[in-house]
C-alpha positions as CSV (number, residue, x, y, z in Angstrom):
1,M,11.5,-42.0,-75.0
2,A,13.9,-44.3,-73.0
3,V,14.8,-44.6,-69.4
4,N,18.0,-44.6,-68.4
5,V,18.1,-47.3,-65.1
6,S,20.6,-47.6,-62.7
7,V,21.8,-51.1,-62.2
8,K,23.4,-51.6,-58.9
9,T,26.0,-54.0,-59.2
10,P,24.5,-56.9,-55.6
11,R,26.9,-56.8,-53.2
12,R,29.4,-59.8,-52.7
13,N,28.1,-61.5,-49.1
14,W,32.2,-62.4,-47.3
15,S,32.7,-65.6,-46.8
16,R,33.5,-67.6,-43.9
17,E,36.8,-68.1,-44.6
18,E,37.3,-64.4,-45.7
19,T,35.7,-63.9,-42.4
20,M,38.1,-65.7,-40.4
21,M,41.8,-63.4,-42.6
22,A,39.8,-60.9,-41.4
23,F,39.9,-61.5,-37.7
24,A,43.7,-62.8,-37.8
25,L,44.0,-59.5,-38.8
26,Y,42.3,-57.6,-36.6
27,V,43.6,-59.5,-34.2
28,I,47.3,-58.9,-35.1
29,L,47.1,-55.4,-35.9
30,Q,46.6,-52.0,-33.3
31,P,43.3,-50.8,-34.3
32,R,45.3,-47.2,-36.0
33,E,46.5,-49.9,-38.7
34,C,42.8,-51.9,-39.5
35,D,41.5,-48.7,-41.3
36,D,42.2,-48.7,-45.7
37,K,45.6,-47.1,-44.8
38,G,46.6,-49.8,-43.5
39,L,49.7,-51.7,-44.9
40,D,47.4,-54.7,-44.8
41,V,44.5,-53.4,-45.1
42,Q,45.5,-52.8,-48.5
43,R,47.3,-56.4,-48.6
44,L,44.3,-58.5,-47.5
45,A,41.9,-57.0,-50.0
46,S,44.3,-56.9,-53.1
47,S,44.4,-60.8,-52.5
48,L,40.3,-60.8,-51.7
49,H,39.5,-58.6,-54.8
50,R,38.0,-56.6,-52.6
51,T,37.9,-52.7,-51.4
52,P,40.6,-51.7,-48.2
53,S,37.0,-49.6,-47.3
54,S,34.8,-52.6,-47.2
55,V,37.9,-54.8,-45.3
56,A,38.6,-51.8,-42.7
57,L,34.1,-52.1,-42.0
58,K,34.9,-55.5,-41.8
59,I,37.5,-55.8,-39.1
60,W,34.9,-52.7,-37.5
61,N,31.7,-54.9,-37.6
62,I,34.0,-58.0,-36.3
63,A,35.3,-55.5,-33.3
64,A,32.5,-54.6,-32.9
65,H,31.9,-58.0,-31.1
66,D,34.7,-57.9,-29.1
67,V,34.6,-58.2,-25.3
68,N,38.1,-57.7,-24.4
69,R,37.9,-54.5,-25.6
70,K,35.9,-50.7,-25.8
71,N,35.5,-50.0,-29.8
72,R,36.5,-46.4,-29.1
73,G,32.7,-45.7,-30.5
74,R,34.2,-46.9,-33.9
75,V,30.9,-49.6,-34.6
76,G,30.5,-50.6,-38.5
77,M,27.7,-51.4,-40.2
78,R,23.9,-51.6,-37.8
79,H,23.5,-54.9,-39.2
80,G,26.1,-56.1,-40.4
81,S,27.1,-60.2,-41.4
82,K,25.8,-63.5,-38.5
83,L,29.3,-64.3,-39.1
84,D,31.0,-60.8,-37.0
85,S,29.3,-62.7,-34.1
86,Q,30.0,-66.2,-35.1
87,V,34.1,-66.0,-35.6
88,W,33.8,-65.1,-31.6
89,E,31.7,-68.4,-31.0
90,W,34.7,-70.3,-32.8
91,Y,37.6,-68.3,-31.5
92,A,36.5,-69.2,-27.8
93,V,35.8,-73.1,-28.8
94,E,39.2,-73.8,-29.8
95,P,41.4,-70.7,-29.5
96,D,44.5,-72.1,-31.5
97,L,43.5,-74.3,-33.3
98,F,41.5,-72.1,-34.7
99,M,43.4,-69.0,-34.8
100,E,46.4,-71.1,-36.4
101,E,43.4,-71.6,-39.3
102,C,42.8,-68.3,-39.4
103,L,47.0,-67.3,-39.5
104,S,47.1,-70.3,-42.3
105,L,44.2,-68.4,-44.7
106,L,45.8,-64.4,-43.3
107,K,49.1,-66.1,-44.2
108,D,48.6,-67.5,-48.3
109,A,45.8,-64.7,-49.2
110,L,49.2,-61.8,-48.1
111,L,51.5,-63.8,-49.7
112,K,49.3,-63.4,-52.5
113,A,48.9,-60.9,-52.3
114,N,53.1,-59.1,-51.9
115,K,53.4,-61.4,-55.2
116,S,50.9,-60.2,-57.1
117,A,51.2,-56.2,-56.5
118,P,53.2,-54.0,-56.0
119,E,53.6,-53.0,-51.9
120,P,51.4,-50.5,-50.4
121,T,52.3,-47.2,-50.0
122,P,52.2,-46.5,-46.2
123,F,50.0,-43.8,-44.8
124,A,52.7,-42.4,-42.8
125,S,55.5,-43.2,-41.1
126,D,54.7,-44.7,-37.7
127,R,51.6,-46.3,-38.5
128,Y,53.9,-50.1,-38.8
129,S,52.7,-51.7,-35.3
130,P,54.9,-53.1,-33.7
131,L,55.0,-56.3,-35.2
132,E,55.8,-54.3,-38.3
133,S,53.1,-55.8,-40.4
134,A,51.4,-58.9,-40.4
135,T,53.3,-60.8,-43.2
136,K,56.5,-60.4,-40.9
137,L,55.0,-62.7,-39.0
138,F,55.1,-65.5,-41.3
139,V,59.0,-64.8,-42.2
140,A,61.1,-67.3,-40.9
141,E,64.2,-65.2,-38.7
142,Q,66.3,-68.2,-36.5
143,V,62.9,-70.2,-36.2
144,P,62.5,-73.9,-37.1
145,E,60.5,-75.3,-39.5
146,G,57.5,-77.5,-38.2
147,K,55.7,-76.7,-35.0
148,E,57.9,-75.0,-33.2
149,R,57.0,-72.3,-35.7
150,E,53.7,-72.0,-35.8
151,T,53.5,-71.9,-32.3
152,T,55.7,-69.4,-32.4
153,T,53.9,-67.5,-34.7
154,L,50.4,-67.5,-32.3
155,Q,51.7,-67.5,-28.9
156,R,53.5,-63.9,-30.7
157,V,49.6,-62.9,-32.3
158,N,48.2,-63.7,-28.7
159,Q,50.6,-61.6,-26.8
160,S,49.9,-58.5,-28.8
161,Y,46.2,-59.1,-28.8
162,F,46.6,-59.6,-25.6
163,R,48.8,-56.1,-25.2
164,N,46.8,-54.4,-27.3
165,S,43.8,-55.2,-26.1
166,L,45.6,-53.5,-22.3
167,L,47.0,-50.8,-24.0
168,Q,44.2,-49.5,-24.9
169,N,41.3,-50.4,-22.0
170,Y,44.2,-48.2,-18.8
171,H,44.7,-45.6,-22.2
172,Q,48.5,-46.5,-22.8
173,T,49.1,-46.0,-19.1
174,C,50.6,-48.2,-16.6
175,C,47.5,-48.5,-13.8
176,M,50.4,-47.8,-10.7
177,T,52.2,-45.5,-11.7
178,G,50.4,-43.5,-14.5
179,I,52.7,-43.6,-16.9
180,Q,52.3,-42.6,-20.3
181,I,55.5,-44.1,-22.3
182,P,54.2,-47.1,-24.2
183,A,57.8,-48.4,-24.9
184,L,58.2,-49.1,-21.1
185,L,55.1,-50.4,-20.6
186,I,54.1,-54.0,-19.8
187,A,50.8,-56.4,-20.4
188,S,51.3,-58.1,-16.5
189,H,49.3,-61.5,-16.6
190,I,47.7,-62.2,-13.5
191,K,47.3,-65.9,-13.6
192,P,50.5,-66.5,-15.1
193,W,50.7,-67.6,-18.8
194,K,52.1,-70.8,-18.6
195,A,49.9,-71.7,-15.6
196,S,46.6,-69.7,-17.6
197,A,44.3,-72.0,-20.1
198,P,44.3,-70.3,-24.0
199,T,40.8,-68.3,-23.5
200,E,42.4,-67.6,-20.2
201,K,45.8,-65.6,-21.9
202,T,44.0,-63.4,-24.4
203,A,42.0,-62.5,-21.2
204,A,41.9,-59.0,-20.7
205,A,40.8,-59.4,-17.0
206,N,43.6,-61.5,-16.4
207,G,45.9,-58.3,-17.2
208,L,47.9,-55.7,-15.6
209,L,49.3,-53.1,-17.5
210,L,52.5,-51.5,-15.8
211,N,55.9,-50.1,-16.1
212,A,58.5,-52.6,-17.0
213,F,59.8,-51.9,-12.9
214,H,56.7,-53.4,-11.9
215,D,56.1,-55.8,-14.0
216,R,58.8,-58.1,-13.0
217,A,57.8,-57.3,-9.0
218,F,54.8,-58.7,-9.8
219,D,55.7,-61.0,-11.9
220,Q,58.5,-62.2,-8.7
221,G,56.0,-61.7,-6.0
222,L,57.5,-59.2,-4.7
223,I,54.0,-57.1,-5.0
224,S,50.1,-58.3,-5.7
225,I,46.5,-56.4,-5.6
226,N,44.3,-57.9,-3.1
227,D,40.1,-58.0,-4.1
228,D,39.9,-54.1,-3.9
229,Y,42.4,-53.5,-6.2
230,R,44.6,-52.3,-3.6
231,I,48.9,-52.5,-3.8
232,M,50.1,-54.9,-2.1
233,V,53.9,-55.4,-0.9
234,N,55.3,-59.1,-0.4
235,H,56.9,-57.7,3.2
236,D,58.7,-61.3,3.7
237,K,60.7,-60.6,-0.2
238,V,61.5,-56.9,-0.3
239,E,63.3,-55.2,3.3
240,H,63.3,-51.8,3.5
241,S,65.9,-49.2,2.5
242,D,65.0,-45.9,1.0
243,I,65.6,-47.6,-2.3
244,N,63.2,-50.0,-1.2
245,D,60.5,-48.0,0.4
246,K,60.3,-45.2,-2.9
247,W,59.9,-47.6,-6.0
248,L,57.5,-50.4,-3.6
249,Y,56.2,-49.7,-0.8
250,D,55.4,-45.7,-1.2
251,F,52.5,-47.7,-3.5
252,E,51.2,-49.9,-0.8
253,G,47.4,-49.9,0.5
254,Q,47.2,-47.7,-2.9
255,T,44.2,-48.5,-5.3
256,I,45.5,-49.2,-9.8
257,A,43.4,-47.8,-12.5
258,L,40.7,-49.9,-13.4
259,P,40.6,-50.2,-17.1
260,S,37.9,-49.0,-18.5
261,I,36.0,-52.1,-19.1
262,N,37.4,-55.6,-18.4
263,R,38.6,-55.4,-14.8
264,P,40.4,-58.0,-13.0
265,S,39.2,-60.7,-12.2
266,H,39.1,-62.0,-8.9
267,E,39.5,-65.5,-9.9
268,F,43.1,-64.8,-11.7
269,I,43.7,-62.3,-8.6
270,E,43.1,-65.2,-6.2
271,Y,45.8,-67.6,-7.9
272,H,48.3,-64.1,-7.8
273,H,48.5,-64.7,-4.8
274,K,48.2,-68.1,-3.5
275,H,50.8,-69.7,-6.1
276,V,53.2,-66.5,-7.0
277,F,52.4,-63.9,-4.8
278,L,53.5,-66.3,-1.4
279,S,55.7,-68.3,-2.8
280,N,59.4,-68.9,-3.0
281,V,60.8,-66.9,-4.9
282,A,62.5,-69.3,-7.7
């Protein structure tokens, strides 16, 4: 009597390069774009000859090791690949150089998928990230060829990742006013972007989620926070008036709403106080 024996196809392990592409996609996109219905998840899956669900799972395995974000309970396989944690170690050593390498790999894969496969159909109209799609990054628009374009792309990626981290950790809420309109919220660096080392530029502990007005005031040193996370107003730079009192002085002494993880670092707070809050307005 013949016996049917089912043979399982062995699962193909992810290579270092494939893991780097999934890492880059995670850094670029918002969390809601990282499932199997995401446009760029589908594109990458097509290029790698994998299923969108397997790419999404890989992304969330990588996300489980992201110290900048709380994973909202979404995790991948209990025993993921060692590469899922190693990719963060490589990123920590040389953030900009490693991300450039990841983006180069991802760019080639996504553009290849665009040429060989029909355009994926979005699940819903609101599923586009603020970048619209990862491939949008690689389309030159009034940006010259060469290193300047690469630097501009890298900066956009880092800023997008930083903003997405703060939006998630602060629950899309301004830490001063409680405003919950994402279009009005800015991911503010405590230690300014230009003064920050590569790892500091994307560190969630170097950020506050503020509305556009108070982001500008913070950036100009009109306000700051102390080690107790209480708001300070610069009396030397802000005159008292009915409007100034309403929008600035009325917040003085109040404690900001703290994020779920990665509270603002006292090291960065000290830097802002010394070099921005107490400095002259440029």
